[in-house]
C-alpha positions in Angstrom: -18.3 -63.1 72.3 -19.4 -63.4 68.6 -15.8 -64.5 67.7 -15.9 -67.2 70.4 -19.2 -68.5 69.0 -17.8 -68.5 65.5 -14.7 -70.4 66.5 -16.8 -73.0 68.4 -19.1 -73.4 65.3 -16.1 -73.9 63.0 -14.7 -76.6 65.4 -18.0 -78.4 65.4 -18.3 -78.3 61.6 -14.8 -79.7 61.2 -15.6 -82.4 63.8 -18.8 -83.3 62.0 -17.1 -83.5 58.6 -14.4 -85.8 60.0 -17.0 -88.0 61.6 -18.9 -88.1 58.3 -15.8 -89.2 56.5 -14.8 -91.9 58.9 -18.0 -93.3 60.3 -21.7 -93.6 59.5 -23.1 -90.1 60.1 -26.5 -91.5 60.9 -25.3 -92.8 64.3 -23.9 -89.5 65.5 -26.3 -86.9 64.0 -29.0 -87.0 66.8 -26.6 -86.5 69.8 -24.6 -83.8 67.9 -27.8 -81.9 67.0 -28.9 -82.2 70.7 -25.6 -80.9 72.0 -25.6 -78.0 69.4 -29.1 -77.0 70.5 -28.2 -77.2 74.2 -25.1 -75.2 73.6 -27.1 -72.5 71.7 -29.6 -72.2 74.5 -26.9 -72.0 77.2 -25.0 -69.3 75.3 -28.3 -67.4 74.7 -29.2 -67.6 78.4 -25.8 -66.4 79.5 -26.0 -63.5 77.0 -29.4 -62.5 78.3 -28.3 -62.7 81.9 -25.3 -60.6 81.0 -27.5 -58.0 79.3 -29.8 -57.8 82.4 -26.9 -57.5 84.8 -25.4 -54.6 82.8 -28.9 -53.0 82.4 -28.4 -52.7 78.7 -31.8 -54.1 77.7 
């Protein structure tokens, strides 16, 4: 799970760097930040749900 999150983070960073090089980053920063926050909360909720289902908490 941690490896999957790290891979997604690396892909997002590469994508952001490419956008920054090719376009004005100011246009894309708010939607990217919102998607990153939403992804974080979804992953956290799934992780918590998995912990509760396994009874590991």
